[in-house]
Phi, psi and omega in degrees: 000316179301321179296323171295314177302315182298312178298325177294315177301317183297321181286322177303309184298322172303316181285347179260012179298155176299141172272149178287140180304152175267131185290157176295335180288308180313310181298323184287312182305319186290315179306307184298338171301329184263000184281337173299309169311306177306310179305318184292324175293325179298315184287322182298316174303311178305318180283345179265356175086014174297134180300145180299320185284338167290319178296320176295323178306309185303310185294335176289352173273359169295139183280314181284113183318303196293314183296320187294316182302317176302316181286322175305316177300322177291325176291319179299311182293320183298315178293354169281337179284140179296154174274114186271143177283313186273143186300307178312319177298310181303319177300315183298318178302315186289316190284333179291324184289339178274343186305129167067019180298311174310308177300307185302313181302313181299336188277346181292000000 
């Protein structure tokens, strides 16, 4: 029984080891993984008539300047797309807006 407790304790301690710090490149890659979803949400807001200033206000809450700048550029791009009346057109705009976003983000 003591051996099992000792083994389990060792496994728990192995899992509690320090994690290596995240490099800026790794942090950016992690950020880019969220961009397709964020892009869809940005265009959804656009197609729902949310004011551009409110979207920009939300983006300015991002702490990392490069991430903030990137999201602001997405918002600027989204608000160049017309606000469509028909649901099919709105959905197409949302789906089109997310295409290749992850790859594009990684190139930044």
